[in-house]
C-alpha positions as CSV (number, residue, x, y, z in Angstrom):
1,M,47.4,-24.3,3.9
2,R,43.7,-24.9,5.0
3,T,41.6,-24.9,2.7
4,V,38.7,-22.2,4.2
5,R,34.5,-23.6,3.1
6,G,31.8,-21.5,2.9
7,G,30.1,-19.4,0.8
8,I,26.6,-18.7,-1.1
9,S,26.2,-21.1,-3.6
10,F,22.9,-21.5,-5.7
11,A,22.0,-25.0,-4.7
12,G,22.2,-23.5,-1.0
13,V,19.6,-20.7,-1.9
14,V,17.4,-22.7,-3.8
15,G,17.8,-25.1,-1.2
16,A,17.2,-23.2,1.5
17,A,14.0,-21.6,-0.5
18,A,12.5,-25.0,-1.3
19,T,12.6,-25.3,2.2
20,G,11.0,-22.4,3.3
21,A,8.2,-23.1,0.7
22,Y,7.7,-26.7,1.8
23,F,6.8,-25.1,5.5
24,G,4.9,-22.1,4.0
25,A,2.6,-25.2,2.4
26,A,2.6,-26.7,5.5
27,V,1.8,-23.4,7.2
28,A,-1.3,-23.0,4.4
29,G,-2.3,-26.9,5.0
30,L,-2.9,-26.4,8.6
31,L,-5.3,-23.1,7.5
32,A,-7.0,-25.2,5.9
33,L,-7.0,-27.9,8.4
34,L,-8.3,-25.5,11.3
35,T,-11.3,-23.9,8.4
36,G,-13.3,-27.1,8.1
37,Q,-12.0,-27.4,4.5
38,V,-10.2,-30.1,4.1
39,F,-13.2,-32.1,5.7
40,D,-15.8,-30.6,3.0
41,A,-17.7,-33.6,0.9
42,G,-15.5,-35.5,-1.3
43,S,-12.0,-34.6,-0.2
44,P,-9.9,-37.2,-0.4
45,W,-7.5,-35.5,2.3
46,P,-9.1,-37.4,6.0
47,A,-8.8,-40.8,4.2
48,G,-4.9,-40.0,3.0
49,A,-3.8,-38.4,5.6
50,G,-2.4,-41.3,7.5
51,V,-0.5,-43.0,4.4
52,L,0.5,-38.8,3.8
53,A,2.3,-39.1,8.2
54,V,4.0,-42.3,7.0
55,L,5.8,-41.0,3.8
56,G,6.5,-38.1,5.6
57,A,7.9,-40.0,8.6
58,A,9.9,-41.7,6.2
59,S,10.9,-38.9,4.1
60,G,12.2,-37.3,6.8
61,W,14.0,-40.2,8.6
62,L,15.2,-40.4,5.0
63,V,16.9,-36.8,5.1
64,A,18.2,-36.7,8.5
65,R,20.6,-40.1,7.5
66,L,21.8,-38.6,4.3
67,T,22.8,-34.6,6.0
68,R,24.5,-36.6,8.5
69,L,25.5,-40.3,7.9
70,A,24.4,-41.3,11.0
71,L,23.6,-44.9,11.2
72,T,22.6,-44.2,15.1
73,M,19.1,-43.4,15.9
74,N,19.7,-40.3,18.1
75,R,17.8,-37.0,18.3
76,R,18.3,-35.5,14.8
77,T,16.7,-38.1,13.6
78,L,13.9,-38.7,15.4
79,V,13.3,-35.0,14.9
80,F,13.1,-35.4,11.5
81,T,11.1,-37.9,11.5
82,V,8.5,-36.0,14.1
83,T,8.7,-33.0,11.7
84,G,8.1,-34.9,8.5
85,A,5.2,-36.9,9.4
86,V,3.3,-33.8,10.6
87,S,4.0,-31.5,8.1
88,F,4.2,-33.8,4.8
89,P,0.1,-34.2,5.2
90,L,-0.8,-30.4,6.5
91,A,1.7,-29.4,3.1
92,V,-0.7,-31.5,1.2
93,A,-3.7,-29.9,2.7
94,I,-3.0,-26.9,0.6
95,G,-5.0,-28.1,-2.3
96,Q,-7.9,-28.1,-0.4
97,L,-7.9,-24.0,0.3
98,H,-10.6,-23.3,-2.5
99,Q,-12.0,-20.5,-1.1
100,V,-8.9,-18.6,0.0
101,G,-6.4,-20.6,-2.2
102,S,-4.2,-17.1,-3.0
103,V,-3.5,-17.2,0.9
104,G,-1.7,-20.4,0.5
105,I,-0.1,-19.7,-2.7
106,G,0.9,-15.9,-0.8
107,L,2.0,-18.1,2.9
108,V,4.4,-20.4,0.4
109,M,6.1,-17.5,-1.7
110,I,6.4,-15.5,1.3
111,A,8.0,-18.4,3.4
112,G,10.3,-19.1,0.0
113,C,11.7,-15.7,0.3
114,A,12.3,-15.0,3.7
115,S,14.2,-18.5,3.9
116,A,16.5,-17.6,1.1
117,V,17.3,-14.6,2.4
118,G,18.2,-16.1,5.7
119,H,20.4,-18.8,4.3
120,V,21.9,-15.5,2.6
121,A,22.5,-13.1,5.4
122,N,23.6,-16.2,7.2
123,R,26.4,-17.3,4.8
124,R,27.8,-14.1,4.5
125,R,27.9,-13.0,8.6
126,R,30.0,-16.4,8.7
127,A,32.2,-15.3,5.7
128,I,32.7,-12.0,7.1
129,R,34.1,-13.9,11.1
130,R,36.0,-16.3,9.1
131,P,40.0,-14.6,8.4
132,S,41.6,-14.7,5.1
133,A,44.2,-17.5,4.5
134,R,46.3,-13.8,3.9
135,S,45.7,-12.6,7.0
136,A,46.1,-15.5,8.5
137,R,49.5,-15.9,7.5
138,V,50.2,-12.1,8.7
139,V,52.1,-12.1,11.9
140,R,51.0,-9.5,13.8
């Protein structure tokens, strides 16, 4: 008998919400970059952006490796590495939103909730399409 895997788990929902919140923070950091708030006098972000990009690339590479356990450089690894190198400095730039900090928090909340809801909806849709073990044994 084949075991059907999948379904909705707490860890999956939390992981989806955290991923959404991370990219919400990156969008808020992009807002800080576009409004020029990251370049204010005394801001540490411009000096640390290169180091943050390297840390983001390393974490993206690590996530790509841990999620697929592949040992070769493929397109997935490259996409995760480049995405990490771009998004990590932007996610850290959310701290530079001085005048419109509440907008950044709102973006993080909206993106996290939307990602969690999308994850649950996708898992439910996949579970509905999959036949149960009992219905698979019934002769039609």
